[in-house]
C-alpha positions in Angstrom: 0.4 0.3 0.5 1.1 3.2 -1.2 0.0 6.4 0.4 -0.5 9.4 -2.0 -0.8 12.6 0.1 -1.6 14.7 -2.6 -5.0 13.7 -2.3 -4.7 15.7 1.7 -3.6 19.5 -0.3 -4.3 22.5 -1.2 -7.8 24.6 -0.1 -10.3 23.2 2.0 -13.5 23.9 2.9 -12.2 25.0 7.0 -10.5 28.1 5.2 -7.2 27.2 5.0 -4.8 25.6 2.6 -3.4 22.2 3.2 0.3 21.5 2.7 2.4 17.9 4.4 5.6 17.8 3.9 5.7 13.9 3.5 5.7 13.2 -0.2 5.8 9.1 0.5 4.1 7.3 2.5 4.9 2.8 2.4 2.9 -0.1 3.5 4.1 -2.7 2.4 6.1 -6.4 2.1 9.8 -6.0 1.2 9.9 -1.9 0.9 13.1 -1.9 2.1 13.9 -4.1 -0.8 12.6 -0.9 -3.1 14.7 1.5 -1.1 17.3 3.4 -3.6 14.4 3.3 -6.0 11.8 5.9 -3.3 14.6 7.7 -2.2 15.1 8.5 -6.4 11.6 9.3 -6.4 11.4 11.9 -3.7 14.8 12.9 -5.2 16.9 12.6 -2.2 20.3 11.8 -2.9 24.0 12.7 -1.7 25.5 12.2 2.0 23.8 9.7 3.8 23.4 9.3 7.7 21.8 5.7 9.0 20.6 6.1 12.8 19.4 2.8 14.5 19.6 1.8 17.8 20.8 -1.0 19.4 17.8 -3.4 18.9 16.7 -2.2 15.9 20.2 -2.6 13.9 20.6 -6.4 15.4 16.6 -7.0 14.2 15.9 -9.9 12.4 15.7 -9.9 8.6 16.5 -6.2 8.8 17.6 -5.2 5.8 20.4 -2.6 6.5 21.2 0.5 3.6 22.8 1.8 2.1 24.8 4.8 4.4 27.8 6.4 4.4 27.7 6.9 8.7 26.3 4.7 10.7 25.5 5.7 14.2 23.7 2.8 16.1 22.8 4.2 19.9 22.6 2.1 22.8 19.2 1.3 23.8 18.9 1.5 27.1 18.2 4.0 28.6 17.7 5.8 24.9 14.8 8.3 25.1 13.3 11.6 23.4 15.7 14.1 25.7 17.1 17.1 24.2 20.6 16.9 25.5 20.2 13.1 24.3 19.2 13.8 20.6 22.3 17.1 20.4 24.7 14.5 22.1 23.6 12.2 18.9 24.3 15.3 16.4 27.3 15.5 17.9 28.8 12.7 16.0 28.2 13.3 13.1 31.0 13.4 10.8 30.1 15.9 8.8 26.7 18.1 8.3 24.7 15.2 6.2 22.3 15.6 3.2 19.5 14.0 4.7 18.8 11.5 8.2 17.3 8.5 7.8 16.6 7.0 11.4 15.3 3.5 11.8 13.1 2.2 14.8 10.3 3.1 16.8 9.3 6.8 18.0 11.7 7.2 20.4 14.2 7.5 17.4 12.1 9.5 15.7 12.5 12.1 17.4 16.3 11.9 17.3 15.1 12.7 13.5 12.5 15.6 13.7 14.9 17.2 16.0 18.0 16.8 13.8 16.5 17.0 10.7 14.8 20.8 12.3 18.0 22.2 13.9 19.9 21.3 10.1 17.8 22.5 8.0 18.0 18.6 6.1 15.4 16.2 4.9 14.9 12.8 7.3 13.6 9.8 6.8 11.9 7.3 8.9 11.8 3.6 8.8 9.6 2.4 11.1 10.0 -1.1 12.9 7.2 -1.0 14.5 3.8 0.4 14.5 3.0 0.7 18.5 2.4 5.1 17.9 1.0 7.4 15.0 4.5 10.1 15.1 6.0 8.9 12.3 4.2 10.7 10.2 3.5 13.4 12.2 5.7 16.7 12.5 5.4 16.9 16.4 8.6 16.1 18.4 7.7 14.7 21.9 10.8 15.4 24.5 11.8 16.3 27.3 13.4 19.9 28.1 14.5 20.7 31.4 12.2 17.6 32.9 8.9 18.2 31.3 7.9 16.4 28.3 6.8 19.3 25.4 5.1 19.0 22.3 6.8 21.0 19.6 6.6 21.2 15.8 9.2 20.6 14.1 10.2 18.8 10.2 8.1 15.2 9.6 10.1 12.9 7.9 10.0 13.3 3.8 9.4 9.7 3.4 7.6 7.0 5.4 9.3 3.3 4.6 7.0 0.5 6.3 8.5 -3.0 5.9 6.2 -5.4 6.5 8.6 -8.2 6.7 9.9 -6.1 9.5 6.3 -5.2 11.3 5.4 -8.5 11.6 8.5 -9.5 13.2 7.9 -7.4 16.0 6.3 -8.5 19.4 2.7 -8.7 19.6 2.1 -6.6 22.5 3.9 -3.2 20.7 1.2 -3.9 17.9 -1.2 -3.9 20.3 -0.1 -1.1 22.2 -0.5 0.5 18.6 -4.6 -0.5 18.6 -4.5 1.3 21.4 -3.0 4.4 20.1 -5.2 4.6 17.6 -8.4 4.0 19.7 -7.7 7.0 22.1 -9.3 9.1 19.1 -12.6 8.3 20.5 -12.0 10.7 23.2 -9.1 13.4 21.1 -11.9 13.8 18.9 -14.6 14.0 21.1 -12.4 16.7 22.9 -11.4 18.6 19.6 -15.2 18.7 18.5 -16.5 19.9 21.8 -13.8 22.2 22.4 -15.1 23.7 18.3 -18.7 24.2 20.1 -18.4 25.8 23.6 -14.9 28.4 22.4 -15.4 28.4 18.7 -11.7 26.9 17.9 -11.0 26.4 14.2 -12.2 23.2 13.2 -11.7 20.9 9.7 -14.0 18.6 9.0 -11.5 16.7 6.2 -8.5 16.4 8.9 -11.0 15.3 12.0 -12.7 12.7 8.7 -9.2 11.8 8.3 -8.5 10.9 12.4 -12.3 9.1 12.2 -11.1 7.0 9.4 -8.1 5.4 11.0 -10.3 5.0 14.1 -12.8 3.8 12.0 -10.3 1.0 11.0 -8.5 0.4 13.6 -12.0 -0.6 15.0 -12.6 -3.5 12.7 -8.9 -4.3 13.3 -9.4 -4.8 17.0 -12.6 -6.7 17.0 -11.0 -9.2 14.4 -8.1 -9.8 17.0 -10.9 -10.2 19.8 -12.4 -13.2 17.7 -9.0 -15.0 16.9 -8.4 -13.2 13.4 -4.8 -12.8 11.4 -4.1 -9.2 12.7 -4.3 -7.6 9.7 -0.7 -5.6 10.1 -1.1 -3.3 6.6 -4.3 -1.6 7.6 -3.2 -1.3 11.1 0.5 0.4 10.2 -2.3 3.0 7.6 -4.0 4.3 10.6 -1.1 4.8 12.2 0.8 6.8 8.9 -2.9 8.1 8.6 -3.2 9.5 11.9 0.4 11.2 11.9 -1.0 13.4 8.7 -3.4 15.0 10.4 -0.8 16.4 12.3 1.0 17.5 10.0 -1.5 19.3 8.5 -2.4 21.0 11.2 1.1 21.3 12.7 -0.8 20.1 16.4 -1.7 16.9 17.5 -5.5 18.4 18.4 -7.2 15.5 16.3 -5.0 12.6 17.5 -4.9 13.4 21.4 -6.5 15.0 23.8 -7.2 14.7 27.5 -6.1 11.0 27.7 -2.8 11.3 25.4 -1.8 12.7 29.0 -1.1 10.1 30.7 2.0 8.8 29.0 3.1 12.5 29.5 2.4 12.3 33.2 4.3 8.9 33.3 7.5 10.3 32.5 7.7 13.1 33.8 6.4 10.8 37.7 4.3 13.1 39.8 2.6 12.2 42.6 0.4 8.9 42.7 3.1 8.7 39.3 6.7 7.9 40.8 6.5 4.0 39.8 4.9 4.3 36.4 5.8 3.1 33.6 4.4 1.5 30.1 4.7 2.1 26.4 3.4 4.8 24.8 0.2 3.7 23.4 0.2 1.3 26.5 0.0 5.0 28.6 -2.8 6.4 26.2 -4.7 3.5 26.3 -5.4 3.3 30.4 -5.9 7.6 30.1 -8.8 6.4 27.2 -10.9 4.6 29.8 -10.0 7.2 32.5 -11.4 9.6 30.1 -14.9 7.2 28.8 -15.5 6.7 32.3 -15.5 10.2 34.1 -16.8 11.9 30.5 -20.2 9.1 30.4 -20.5 10.4 33.5 -20.5 13.5 33.4 -23.6 13.2 30.9 -25.6 11.6 33.2 -26.3 15.4 34.2 -28.8 16.3 32.3 -28.1 20.0 32.9 -25.4 21.5 34.6 -24.2 24.8 36.6 -20.6 26.8 35.5 -18.3 29.0 37.9 -16.5 32.0 36.5 -12.7 31.4 35.3 -10.3 31.3 38.5 -6.7 30.0 37.8 -4.7 27.1 38.3 -4.4 26.5 42.3 -0.7 27.1 42.8 -0.6 25.1 46.1 -1.7 22.2 44.8 0.6 22.1 41.3 3.6 22.5 43.7 2.0 18.9 45.9 1.2 17.6 43.2 3.7 18.4 40.5 6.9 18.9 42.9 10.1 20.1 41.3 7.7 20.6 37.9 5.6 23.1 39.1 7.3 26.0 38.4 7.0 24.6 34.4 3.2 23.8 35.2 2.4 27.3 36.2 4.0 29.2 33.1 2.2 26.2 30.4 -0.9 27.0 32.3 -0.1 31.2 32.8 -2.6 32.7 29.7 -4.7 29.9 30.6 -7.6 28.9 27.6 -10.4 29.0 29.8 -10.8 32.3 30.9 -10.6 32.8 26.3 -14.3 32.0 26.2 -17.7 32.8 28.6 -17.8 29.6 30.6 -21.9 29.5 29.9 -21.0 28.4 26.4 -20.5 25.3 28.9 -23.4 25.3 29.7 -25.5 26.3 27.4 -24.1 23.7 24.6 -24.4 21.0 27.2 -26.9 18.9 25.0 -24.6 19.2 22.4 -21.6 17.9 24.5 -23.4 14.7 25.6 -24.1 14.2 22.1 -20.3 14.0 20.9 -19.9 12.2 24.9 -22.8 9.3 23.8 -20.6 8.2 20.5 -18.0 7.3 22.4 -17.7 4.0 23.8 -18.1 2.9 27.0 -15.8 2.0 29.9 -17.6 -1.3 30.0 -16.6 -1.9 26.5 -13.5 -0.5 26.0 -12.2 -2.6 29.7 -13.5 -5.7 28.1 -12.4 -5.5 24.2 -8.8 -4.2 26.1 -8.7 -6.8 28.0 -9.7 -9.8 25.6 -7.1 -9.0 23.2 -4.5 -8.5 25.9 -4.4 -5.3 25.7 -2.9 -3.1 29.6 -6.7 -1.7 31.0 -5.5 -0.8 34.0 -3.3 2.2 36.1 -2.0 -0.9 38.4 -0.5 -2.6 35.0 1.2 0.5 34.8 2.7 1.3 37.9 0.1 4.1 39.1 -1.5 4.6 42.0 -5.0 4.0 41.9 -6.5 6.5 44.3 -5.1 9.6 41.6 -8.1 8.4 39.9 -10.4 10.9 41.5 -8.5 13.4 41.0 -6.9 12.1 36.9 -8.7 14.6 34.9 -7.6 17.8 36.9 -3.6 16.2 37.5 -4.1 16.0 33.3 -5.4 18.6 32.2 -2.9 21.0 33.9 0.2 19.5 32.2 -0.9 20.6 28.9 -3.0 24.6 27.8 -5.3 23.0 25.4 -9.1 23.0 25.8 -10.5 19.2 26.7 -13.8 18.5 28.1 -11.4 17.3 31.3 -10.0 21.4 31.9 -13.3 22.2 31.4 -14.7 20.3 34.1 -12.7 23.3 36.2 -15.4 25.4 35.2 -18.4 23.1 36.4 -20.3 23.5 39.9 -19.7 19.6 40.9 
């Protein structure tokens, strides 16, 4: 399957002229055997640095594409941290014409950041489909201890060899399933923000995210029924979801309140000190928590709202400790004060209709359990005592308008 990215370009009914840097997305068995042809198709030539980690370099069946310089990073302890990425760049023998990155989501941030800093293209070769970042231009890195999602540079080409993907442990693919099923919440959050505040919304981009979600729902239920995983379709959903982020230059269509669990697991505030897990696993549990909380809210036929108040500094310092200053800075220009809280109450029935399209906690929990996905806070090492304050904690770390964040304006 070769995804034609041109179909998403140009003037849109939303009023914007959509652009994509990614010219080519390939999800095919044996794709790496045709790698040089794909590079020619994209007009990429010259000095090429190829970056692996020790795991991806030694994968069974890995086709090592031609390189002028290979860099193999130690996989143990490798994570998306600004200092580690810049240290990797010091190993470049010369400034390359483009960088090729072979690996999962963490390594892709090395490619995005390096390409952005040097002003050169980069090519992604995914070895797993456990997240949707391969076609995105969002770099999720740790800066001064705080997880930041920053627009940087998308890959010019993504070459996904299904022979490599098929060799990955199934739990990694399951994490990818959870990452896409999280769009149940992220799409809802985006629609609700648009309803309440008039935030920019694009039907075309939303439809892309919904297509990815619908396909992955089918794949997930086929897994539940014991059928062979449709890895090509699963990979396609990841690539399509990532393109929504690139078009918007933000993760609005692909990441809502549910995604912030993954950041909290890395930041390790109160209740998360012993947390661990893959991105998709964390997001999957976050989806369950949001589904439960959102449906609980929707049981109320009407609501009352209260005036905006800044986030409580004492509470932030209690929960986030040394990270508190960064959290307070993130909340300085709080999106909650950009619209009248009464708008939530006035549009409550519309909001309830959006929530009704999210599967219930019970439905999602049953599905996750059936396909072997992590589905409890305890499985991620998260203190279950956090559940009652989950929405407050998760929404505090990103100044994005989600229903979780709006609960600060809703009278309990």
